N, C-alpha and C positions, 0 to 999 in steps of 0.2 A: 734722336739717333739710340742713346740707350735706351730710351722705351721700346724701341722698334727691336732691339738686341735681343731684350729679355721678355718680348713678345713671341719673338721667333723661337728662345730656349724654352718657352713656356709652353709652344706649341708641338715643339719636338719630344719634350717631357710627357704631353697627354696628348695623347692620338684618339681618333675612332677608329676603330676594330678594322673595318673596310679601308681608309686611307694608312693606316698600319701592314695590313694585308697587301695592298695594292705595293707598296713599296719595297716592302721583301722581297714581292714574285718580281718588278721589275729590277731589283737590287742582283738576286740569283740571276735573272735571264742575262745580264750585263758581265757580270763578274765570272760567270762557272760556263759560258757554252760557245766561246769561241771556237774552242775543236769541233763542235758538230756542225756550225754554220758554217765551217772551211770545207768539211766531208760533203756539207749539203750543195754547197755550189759548185764543189767538185765536181756534183756527178748529175746536173740537170745541163737541160738541154740547151736552155736559155729560153727567150723568148718569152711572151704574156705567160704561158701557161706555167715557165719556171719560176717567173714573180710571185705567181697565186701560191705555187710550193711553198717558197720559202716564207712568204707574211702570212699563208697556216699555221705554221710549223710555230712561227715565233707567237701566234694566240693561241694557239693550242697549250705551246709552252708555259705560257704565262699563263690561262687560264687555269690549266691543270696546280700551278701552284701556288694560287691564289685561292683554290677549292681547300686545298691541304690545307695551307697557315691559316684561312679561316676557321677551319673544323675545330685543329687543333687547341687555337688561341681561345676560342671560343668555349668550346668545352673541357680543355684540359687547364685552364688557366696555369699554373706555377709550371705543372710538368708541361703544358704548350711548348712554353716560353723553353724551356730546359730540352725537350725536342727537338724543336727550329733551330734552336742554337748547335745542339750538336751535328743537323743536318750541313747549318754553315761550315761546321769543324769538319767531317768528314768531305763534303765539295773542296774545301781547300788543300787538302791530301789528295784527293781522288783527282783534283787537276792538275797538279804537281805528278803523279805520275804520270796520267792521260800524254803531258805536254812533254814529260823529260823519257818516258817508256815505251811510247806509243801504244798504249795496253787499251783494251777492252773491257769494261767493266757488266760481261755477262756471266751468266751461272758456273761458268768451268772457272772465270779468274776470280770472282768470289770464292769456289771452291778451294782453290788455292790463298784465297789472304785466310780463311778460317780454318785452313793448316797449319799456317805460319806460325813457329814457335818463335821466341822472344829473340833467342839469337840470330836467325836467319833476318827480323823486322827489323834489328838492331843495324844492319848490315847495310840500310838504305838512307840514313842517316845524313843529311846535311844541310850546308846554312840555308842553303835555295829553301828545301820543305820549310824550315823553320820560318825564315820572310813569307812564304806563300801560306803556312798556317798563322801566323801572328797577323798579316796585311789583310787577305782575304777570309779567315776564320776569327780568329778573337778579335778584330772589330767591329766587324758586323755584330757579332755575338756579347759585346759590351753595350753597343745602341739597344741591341734588342732588350736585354736587361735594366735600361736605363728608361724606357718608355715606358709608361701608365698607361693601359690600354682601356677605351672605354667601349664596352663590349654592347650597348644598345640595347635594345628589346628584342625577343624570341623573334618578334614577328618581321625584326628590320634581319635580323639574322638567316631565317628561313627565304626571306625574298632575295638577300645576296648568295644564297645558294640556289634556288631557283635560276635566278639570271645569267650566274656562271655557267650551271649545266647546260640551261637552254644554247647557252653561245658557242659551248663547247661541241653540242650537236648541232646545231647551224654551221659550224664551220667546217666538222666533220663531213655536212653533208653536201655541202660546196667541193668538196674535192672528193666524190665518186667514182671522180673518172683520176684520180691519181693515187689510187686503190693498190697498182697494180706496180707504181713506182716505188709505194712507200712499205709494202711487201717486200718486193725488190732486197731494199737496203734495211728493212727493218732491224736485222741483226747489228749493224754496226751503229746506226741511230738510236737503237735502245741501248747501245750500250754508252755511247756519250751525254744521256739525259742524266740530268745532277739536280733531286736526287736520286730518282728514280733508278736509274741504273743498279745500284748497290743495294737499295732497298728493295726490291721487288726480285731482282738474281738472288739476292741472300735467301729470301722467302724460298724460291724457286730453288737452289742448290740443298735448303735443310730438308726439304720437301723429300726431296728424289733421295737422299740420304738417310733419313727415314726410313724412306720406304724399301731402300736396298739393305739398310740392315736390323730391317724388325727380327729376317728369321735367315740363317743363312742352308743353304738349297742342298744336302746333301747328293754324294755321286752315291753309282754304283759301288759295292762292296769292293775291293780290288785284293787280291793276293800276290805276296812276295812266290816267284815264279823257282827260286833256287835259293842253297846257302854258300853261293860266292861272293867273295867280299868285296864290296866295290863302295866307295866314293865320290859322291860330285860335290864341286863348289860352283853353286852359283853367284856371281857378282852381279849386283844389280846397280851400273852407271848413273851419274847422276849431270844431264844435258848435256852430254857428250857427242857432238855429232857427226857423222861418217867421213866428209871430207877434209876432217881438219886430224886424222889418222893415217900416217903415210903407209901403211900397212893397206892403204884404200888408194896409196896414187898421191898423196898429198906431196908435193916438191920440199917442205919441212919435213929432217928426217924426228920427227915428233913418237916415231917407236924405234928407239934404236937398239932395247933390248929383245923387244919380241921378231922383229925383222931377222934376227938370228938365232931365235928358237927352235926346236925342228917340229913338228907333228902341231904347228899352229893354223889355224884354217880360217878367214876371214869371211863371211858370207855379208852377201849385201842384204839388208833389213829396212824396212820401216818399222817405226812405231804406230801403234794404233791409236795414241791419243798424245798431247802436247802438255800435259800438264802431269805434275808427277804422282797424284791419287792415282788417277785413271790410266796412266803408265805402267804403276806399280801392278795395279789388279789384274791388267791385260798379260804380263810377264805371268803372272802366277795364274790364271786362269784356264780351261780346258778350253773355251767357246767365246765367240764376240756375244756377250749381252750385259745388260744394262742391268741384271740382275745379279744376287750375289750369291753365285753356287761356290759349293767349296774348290777351295783355293789348296793349291799344292803344297805346301807346308801342313796342311790341318789335313789334309787328306794323303799324304804321304806317314804322317806322323800316328793315325787313325790304322792306319796301314800295320803299322810296326818298323817304319825307320826311324832311324835314331837324327830328327830333325834339330839343327841348332841354327837359329838367329841372333846375327850381330849387327846393329844399324847405328850410323852416325848421321841418322836422316830419319824421317816422318814419312805421314802417309800410306802406308799398309794399309791393306784390308784387315778384318780384325782375327786375329791369330788366336789361334787354341793350339798351344803345346807346351812343353815343359820348359824349355829352355830358350829362352828370350834374354835377352842384355842389350841395352840402351848405351848410350856414351856412357852416362853414370856410373852404372855397375861396371865396363869395361873401365874406366879410369882408376877405380879402386886399388888394382893390381900393374897401371904404366907408371913409368918412372920418364920414359926420355917423348918427346914429338907427341904427345896426347894430343892436342887438339886438331891432329889430320887424320885422313882415314888411315893408315896405318894402324893403328890400334886394332882395327876390325881386323886384320890379318896378321898379327901375332898367335905361333902355336896351332896354325892349322894343324901339320905333321903329327902333333902330340894329342890332339883333342881327337882324329879320327882315331889312333894306335890305340884309345884308351876307352872307346864306346865300347860299348858290351851289345850290340848292334854289327851284322854283316851287313847292313844296307846303310850308308848315310846322309846326310844331305846338310852341308853347309847354307847359307845363305848369307851375306853379307851386301849391304844397303849402303853405299856410299854417299858422298857428296861432293866428292872432285870437281868439280866442274860446271857448281851453279855460281851465279853473279848474283848478286854484281861485281861483288869482290872478289873476281877470280885470285889476284893476285895473295890472297889470303889462304888458299884452298892448299896450298902448299910450302913445304920448308923453303929456305932458302938456298939451297943449295942445288933446287931444282930450278931456278930462274935461269934457265938456257938462253929465251930470246929475252932482251933490252933495245929500249926502255919501257916501261909495262905502264899500264893505268890502272890507276890507286884509287880516281874520282868513282862512287856510287852513283856521280851523274855520268851515265857511258856515254853521253852524245858530246859532254867536254872535253871527252879525250881524242888524238887522234884517230883514225883508223887503228895504225900500226901499231900503239902502244893498245889497242882493247886484244885486236888479235896477238902478241907478243904473249899479255897476260892470260889469255885463255888457251894459246897452245902450251903454253909451261902446264897448264893442269894437264894436258893430254900426255905428255911428258912424264909425269910425275903417277897417271893410269900406266901407262906402261911397265913404270918399274913395280907399282902396287902388284899387275897382273901375272910378270914374270916373279917376283918375286915367289906367292901364291904357287905359280907352276915348279919353283925350286922346290919348296915344301911338301908339293905333292910326289913331284918323282923320288923321293925318299922313304914315303909313306910303306912299312912293313906289310906287306902279307896281303892289302887291296888294290884291285887296280882303280884306281884315281881319273877324274876329267874335271874340267874349269869351261863353262859358261860365262863370258861379261857381254850383258844386253843392257845398252840403257832404256830410261827410260824417255825418252824424248829428246828431240836433239836442241838448237839455239841458233835463236839470231842474235848478230855481230856487226846491227847498223846496215844488213843489206835491206835497202826500198823502205830509211828509217825506223827500222823494228829491232828491239832488242831481246833480249831474253827469249821467250815464251810464252804460249798461254793462248797462245792466236787460234777459236776454232777449226776444228780438222777440216769443215768444209773451206777456209781460204787460207788456210796456213803452207807457208812458204816452205817451201822442201827443207830448208836449214833445220827449223824448228821439226821434222820429222823421218830424215832420214839418218838413222843411229847403225855404230858400230855392234857386229855380231860376231864374238869372237871363242874359237871352239879348240881346246889340247885337250886330250887326252894320253896316259900312260902307253896305252898300249897301241906300238906304233901299226899293227893289223887293223884296229878299228879304223874303215874308211868313212869318210863325210859325202853324204850324197851330192849330186852335182843339180845343185836348187840356183834356180834363178834369181828369187827375191824371197825370203822368208818375212813372217812378221813375229810378235812377240809370241802368240800364241803357240809359236813351236817349242817354247821354252817347256813348257807343262809336258808335250808328248816327249822329248828327245827326253826329259830326266826321267819319264817312267819307263822309257826303251832301255837308256843305259844303266839301271838299276835293277832292270829286271820284274819290274813290276807290270803283272795279267789283270788288266779291266776292260769291263765293257764301253768306258768313257775315253779309253784311247783311239786317237786316230791315226797312222799308219801313215796318213798323208802329211801328215805337219810332226814328222821323225824326222829327221836327220841324219842319224847313222842307218851306216848300213851292215843289217845284222853279217 
């Protein structure tokens, strides 16, 4: 028995490349693809053809990973082991987020990932996530590191590649009649394949960013039409969904201050995206385009407007202005509540009055309703609804706890907007205005979805129905009776308010009546 055990351990310590790659492919298939197959089973009609689809997907996934692992381990040596180990660690982390937040790892979600800062990422830590990483990531990695691989000859290596590729083509050929089904469900099944989803979609996203950021496309020159003194504050909300604002009919009083504020108008609006980078870009863009046209702050700054950007967030397009203040810069002169968005709203009145320009734009980029730790986004004095969800694993909270925590962020948002309006009312010599527009909405467990980032083609309304709140100091400044607006209305409405004449201006996307 002792001899048998030693032989088994020796066999595990030293394996042929084909055997080792096959084992890793099977382990990867079994450990990380339950959500994938659950989706497939839920969306096939059954019968013989349904079984063919499931079996074919199993074979293609296994063979594709076998091909990748074989190539990496034969050609990469130690580096190949490191890459394969990294795949298992990333797979474990990805599976945690798929199971916990029902995310899909498409190119937009990977864009969210690459734009996430440590302060946000640390908010997702949980003991469950650690267990996923230790059991599904670290243990396979230790196995990978311990095994000595017998690579064999180049002839055997190429034979393995040939057989694997041939088998993939054969399975694909058998499924020509199922291409319609695969194409229909490709966005979802492609986002659940590990490690292919996050690797391929990360490359796609970075290629898109490289193309988009290659060179900003300048808009036609604009001119300031007059010397009247006007200032606009644009507040970019984070993850604020429209149906949780009492201004829009929500049964809870989440807007106790704004509902009592004269000259506040709440417009029905939809976002152009469900994630921050695209949502913020749409708010600042003159048109719906994947190209990087000159955004509002850059355009106005070039025209001669005094532009100030304050941010407690990230993900904005490249800014070409002189007055950019991030959290670290703002905290230098902050004495209390410096970790909350209130830091953005300090001394708005003084900032405008001290400007050397007749036209002023101040952009405040908030984080107020960003999950999963909604309860950390507001000071304790704004905990209006209790009890609240305090876990980063939102599915572990009750529905009411989650809603309570989220609604408290809306109460805090109400206070911040009201505070800004109260400051703007007292600005000497300037006609002032405020726009509050969210970058996207937020799912709070509806249909098993949490947070945001679902592609627009299949996004639930909770992730794109947003608030669009307007206030002006001039009581005679009227708002158009517009049925539904989108985020591009911001660009043209700000130009109108500040009396900027531009060939890029579109009257049909302006909310103000002259």
